[in-house]
N, C-alpha and C positions, 0 to 999 in steps of 0.2 A: 339813783341806787338807794337798796334800804341800805339805813346805819341799823346796823350789826354792832353794837360795842355799849348803847346803851338801855337799850330798847328785851322788852321778855322777849323772849323766840314763841310761838303758837305752839310748837312740838321741839323738846330735844334729846336724843335717842343716846346713850354715854354707854362706851363701849359694848355695845350689844353683839353677845356671841351664841350662831347657834348652831349647833353638828348634829351628822345624820351620820350614825357612824362610830365611824373615825374621823370623817370628812368635816374639815370644820369649814360650813359650808356661810357663815358668817364670821369673824374671826378680830374685835375690838369692834369695832366701825363705831361713832364719837359724829353727828351729824347734829345741826340745824337749819331749823325753815322760821322767816320771821312772815308778820305781818304781812299780801303784799305783796308775797316775794314766787318769782319760783327756779326752782334750785330739783338741779336735769341729775339726776344720776342715771352712769352714762360706763361703760364698761361688756368685756365681750362675754362671748354664751357661756355658763359659769363665774362670772364676776361677783356676784352673791348679789346683785339686786333685786334682786323681784324678791328675794328668801328676804331681808331686810325691809324689806316693806312689809309684805304676805307678815312679821310679827308685828311689823306696829297696824295694823288690819284687822290684828286679833287672830287670824288662818293662821300660824305657827308660832308660840312661846318663846323667847328667846331662854336660853338657859343660861345664860345670865346677861347683866346689865341692868340700864336702868330706865325708863322715860316718865316723862318731866314731859308738861299741857300746864299749859302759860308759866307753868316756871314752879306748877306743882307733883311731886310724884305721883306715877296710877300706874296701877293692877289691869293691861289688857291681853285677858285669855281668848280673849273670843272676840267673833263679829260683831254681838250686844254689848260688849264692854267697846268696845273701837267708836262703834257709830253715837253711845252715848255720851265722847271725850270730843263730837261733830266729826269722826276721823269715817269719810265715804270713799270708794275705788270708783272708778269709771273705769273699767275693766277693755282689753281692743277688741273684743266679741261685742262688750258694748251693758251684757248678757236685759234685753231688752224683751218683752214679748208682738212677737211680730205679727202678730194677728192681732192688737188690738191696738187704738188708737191713743194722741200722746197721758190723755189727761186720765184712762186703762192702767197705764205706767207706773206712768208721774207716781199715784195711789195703787202699786199692785201689791196684797197682800197688809194695807195702812187706809182702806176705802173709811171714805167717812159715813157720815149713816145720818135718817132725820131721826127723828121719836122716836116715830113705828116699828123705826130700823131698817127700811127700806136704805139700798143706794141710795144717795145725795147725789147724783152725776149733776145738778146744775151746780151744787159749790168750788163740786173737782174742776169740773171745765169751768167756774171764774179763777181758781186757784189758780189749775194753767196756766187760762188766758194772763193770769198778770205777775207769772213769774216769767215763762217765754216772751211775754214785750220784754221783760226787765232785759235779760239775757239777749233774748236772738230780735231785735222790734220788726224782724223782716220774716218773722217766721207766721206763718198763714196756714196751717195744712192739721189747723186742731184736730178734727175728724177724722183723718187720715189712716187706715191699717198705717203701724210706721218700715211697716215691712216696704210700703214705697216711698219712705219716704227719700231723698241724699243722705248722705253717709257724712254730711255734716247739721244734715236736720236732725236722726239719729242722735251725733254727740249730743244736741243742745235739749234732746228730751234726753239724755241720759242725766249731763250738769245738771237743767233742772231740777229734778225726783231729788240730787241728789241735796243741792241749795235748798230746795223746797225743808227738806225736812234737817236747818240749820250747820248744816257741813262748813264747818272752819278752818278743814286743811282737808283736801283735797287730791290723792292716787293717782297719774294717770297715768294708765301706761299706753304706751303707742299713741297715740289719740290721733294723729294727721297718715299709720298705719294705711296704706292701699286708696289712700282720697288722690281725686287731680287737686292744679292749683286754685281752681276756684273754690273747692271747702277748705286749703286748707287756708285760706285764707279765711275764711269763719270759724276757723276752731280759732284760729291764731288773736280774733277778734276777741272771738268768746273766755277769754282764757285774758287780755285782759280788760277783761269789761271782771272780771272774779277778783285780777288784782283790785283793781280799781274799789273792790267792795271790801277790800280786806281781806277774804281772800288765802290763803299758801298752798301754795299745788308744787310735790314733791313729782316729778315728770322722771318714767321709764324711757328712755329714748334709745333707741340707735339706727338717727337719722340727724349727724352730727347740722344739719342744715340749720332742723328744726330747733336741737340746743343752742347755737346761736342769735334763731332768730327769738327767742321765748327767754334764757333764763338770765335769768340776777347773777347766778353764783354754779358752777358745773362740781361736783364730788365726783369721782370716776375711779369704780373699785376693780379689783382687781385677783385672783384666785382665793376674794370672800376677804383683803382689806378693805380698806381704803388709801391706794395711791395719793389723793389728795384734796380740795376744795380749793378751788378759784373761782374767782371773779369773773364772767366773761369777758367785760371792758377789757382786763391785762392778759388775757391769755390769747390768741392765735392758734386758729382749727389747725396748726399742724403738733401746735402745746399740747393742743388736746389731744392727739391721734398719738401721737409721741408717748401722752400718760395712757391710755386705753390698750394698744400695742405693744409699750417692753417695760411697764410700770415707773417711767422718767416725768420726776417735778419739776417742773418748771423755777425758775426763781422766783421766789412770791408766795409760793406753794405754803399753807397752814394744813 
């Protein structure tokens, strides 16, 4: 279990507030994420979890509150700012270019070039092979267009792209949605590998089974507010469901 008493968080969100007109989409939420930890962010539709993560990712700046990365206050106004602090989003739709291969996707928009200005396909293929071997040793389809890959392999490519460019904080949106059991197991292995490398993960999920399989801590939101953050090992699925549905905090919740 991650020691959350003496270590500096990878990222800390303090009293974050985001409004759209008169609607308080996020209302004073505080969260922390530590190296090698998965924090699941759960709640019903409209709970505010996606808006909160959009704020961390630079897609929608907060109206008030503070973000700290490695204990230092930072300003994240754009996705470029977020990436500069090692924050990457793995969207549910993955944002992959369907008709090109893994290397093409890994370096899309950030292509390597030779001294003469030509695309350095060899260097990009080598780097892609190295990072995918580390994350998913079974990945063999380097030259296959991603539209022909399985869901688990596609997740591998999306995660590899983030990790290659030095992501330390990943926001994963429903990473196992629409995947079969074998592909879901592959994604879980990927997440365990990321944790072993000290990468912290915010996991947005509606799947309570995924949450209990993958998370170290669980943060429940309801109507823009944080109900509680609990250690997965200290709560039951029924207690988490009661938090989601009724905003009922279990004993010992923070």
